Backbone as CSV, one residue per row, in Angstrom:
resi,resn,N_x,N_y,N_z,CA_x,CA_y,CA_z,C_x,C_y,C_z
1,SER,117.481,89.479,225.638,117.857,89.948,226.989,117.621,88.477,227.921
2,ALA,117.863,88.307,229.083,117.834,87.383,229.992,116.539,87.111,230.588
3,ASP,116.164,86.020,231.027,114.880,85.798,231.910,114.737,86.864,232.871
4,LEU,113.536,87.493,232.892,113.092,88.098,234.054,113.014,87.579,235.608
5,PRO,113.260,88.179,236.518,113.195,87.481,237.847,111.642,87.039,237.858
6,GLU,111.531,86.189,238.821,110.084,85.614,239.129,109.185,86.759,239.459
7,ASP,107.999,86.541,239.121,106.954,87.646,239.396,107.161,89.003,238.661
8,VAL,108.110,89.087,237.833,108.396,90.501,237.097,107.893,90.080,235.552
9,GLY,106.946,90.919,235.126,106.767,90.524,233.709,106.742,91.883,232.807
10,GLU,106.359,91.714,231.714,106.407,92.758,230.523,105.322,93.715,231.045
11,ASN,105.872,95.079,231.087,105.022,96.299,231.357,104.819,96.457,232.721
12,ASP,105.789,95.694,233.688,105.614,96.003,235.088,106.617,97.223,235.494
13,ILE,106.160,97.809,236.582,106.920,99.061,237.223,107.422,98.383,238.299
14,VAL,108.916,98.421,238.342,109.698,97.609,239.421,110.715,98.711,239.976
15,THR,110.929,98.667,241.334,111.794,99.551,242.059,112.512,98.519,242.899
16,ASN,113.715,98.954,243.638,114.409,97.952,244.558,113.794,98.140,246.135
17,ASP,114.337,97.303,246.771,113.935,97.413,248.416,114.561,98.370,249.003
18,ASP,115.099,99.360,248.759,115.700,100.458,249.568,114.614,101.479,249.552
19,PRO,114.071,101.934,250.872,112.909,102.761,250.810,113.437,104.010,250.647
20,PHE,114.634,104.565,250.631,115.184,105.827,250.209,115.618,105.973,248.818
21,ASP,115.283,104.890,248.123,115.621,105.142,246.619,114.393,105.418,245.950
22,THR,114.333,106.398,245.156,113.076,106.663,244.447,112.958,106.280,242.927
23,THR,114.001,105.568,242.482,114.387,105.092,241.052,113.196,103.978,240.825
24,ARG,112.496,104.384,239.674,111.523,103.601,239.130,111.722,103.075,237.660
25,PHE,111.526,101.641,237.216,111.844,101.163,236.039,110.532,100.582,235.483
26,LEU,110.553,100.798,234.139,109.294,100.143,233.315,109.935,99.076,232.475
27,ILE,109.345,97.788,232.805,109.967,96.581,231.930,109.350,96.510,230.463
28,GLN,110.379,96.792,229.708,109.989,96.785,228.090,110.788,95.956,227.280
29,ASP,110.199,95.023,226.600,110.987,93.999,225.943,111.968,93.236,226.565
30,GLY,111.744,92.867,227.879,112.864,92.451,228.745,113.877,93.140,229.276
31,LEU,113.652,94.363,228.958,114.712,95.498,229.647,114.078,96.320,230.692
32,LYS,115.078,96.761,231.516,114.522,97.953,232.494,114.904,99.397,231.892
33,ARG,113.640,100.045,231.838,114.132,101.532,231.286,113.681,102.348,232.636
34,ARG,114.338,103.361,232.629,114.517,104.101,234.139,113.772,105.501,233.656
35,PHE,112.847,105.646,234.759,112.119,106.862,234.461,113.144,107.968,235.122
36,ARG,113.317,109.117,234.344,114.327,109.926,234.615,113.965,110.689,235.983
37,ASN,112.818,111.075,236.225,112.294,111.573,237.430,110.849,111.280,237.815
38,LEU,110.347,111.390,239.064,109.126,110.954,239.442,107.920,111.889,238.770
39,GLY,108.027,112.816,238.150,107.392,113.530,237.435,106.784,112.840,236.271
40,GLU,107.896,112.302,235.498,107.649,111.421,234.485,107.008,110.220,234.830
41,PHE,107.073,109.648,235.998,106.533,108.385,236.365,104.977,108.714,236.594
42,TYR,104.607,109.685,237.362,103.302,110.142,237.643,102.811,110.461,236.404
43,GLY,103.455,111.440,235.470,102.782,111.882,234.168,102.386,110.977,233.225
44,ARG,102.769,109.770,233.310,102.453,108.561,232.517,101.218,107.647,233.298
45,GLY,100.794,108.336,234.244,99.593,107.787,234.756,99.798,106.653,235.838
46,PHE,101.100,106.334,236.147,101.616,105.481,237.147,101.203,105.987,238.533
47,THR,101.074,105.002,239.421,100.959,105.179,241.095,101.783,104.218,241.723
48,LEU,101.770,104.783,242.989,102.556,103.751,243.825,101.930,102.636,243.946
49,SER,100.726,102.282,243.742,100.039,100.986,243.766,100.513,100.141,242.727
50,ASP,101.306,100.652,241.515,101.483,100.087,240.309,103.140,99.406,240.604
51,LEU,103.659,99.691,241.588,104.998,99.324,241.861,105.228,97.869,242.336
52,LYS,105.965,97.270,241.805,106.469,95.933,242.361,107.841,96.157,242.862
53,THR,107.987,95.721,244.009,109.236,95.902,244.884,110.078,94.693,244.808
54,ILE,111.363,94.704,244.224,112.195,93.592,244.150,113.543,93.857,244.790
55,THR,114.171,92.752,245.057,115.651,93.078,245.677,116.664,93.571,244.783
56,GLN,117.609,94.394,245.195,118.527,95.012,244.382,119.293,93.828,243.523
57,GLN,119.354,92.758,244.217,120.091,91.622,243.480,119.219,91.073,242.360
58,GLN,117.942,91.224,242.377,116.946,90.750,241.041,117.044,91.768,240.294
59,LEU,116.919,93.152,240.631,116.868,94.248,239.727,118.225,94.310,238.859
60,ASP,119.448,93.918,239.473,120.655,93.954,238.735,120.687,92.909,237.642
61,THR,120.021,91.989,237.966,119.914,90.763,236.648,119.089,91.225,235.633
62,ILE,118.445,92.178,235.577,117.558,92.635,234.293,118.614,93.691,233.712
63,VAL,118.675,93.716,232.627,119.452,94.287,231.464,118.994,95.645,231.167
64,ASP,119.822,96.791,231.492,119.369,98.085,231.293,118.936,98.422,230.086
65,GLY,118.007,99.241,229.542,117.495,99.877,228.369,117.603,101.239,228.412
66,GLU,117.212,101.877,227.429,117.299,103.507,227.246,116.350,103.897,228.321
67,ASP,116.652,105.056,228.974,116.027,105.915,229.925,114.540,106.259,229.138
68,LEU,113.576,106.363,229.963,112.345,106.848,229.359,112.346,108.347,229.119
């Protein structure tokens, strides 16, 4: 996969900068893997304080992986 955007690393949880978009992604093996719903996000022990917000443009540069 391509290099990750600056300040994004393995096992980070990222979202875009749209305040109305609740989509969250886990970065694994250089891929972004989407949480299917917020229950899954919280069920894995993550919280809002774990999120890194990046621009949609940065998010689009990360290759999609399988949903979680």
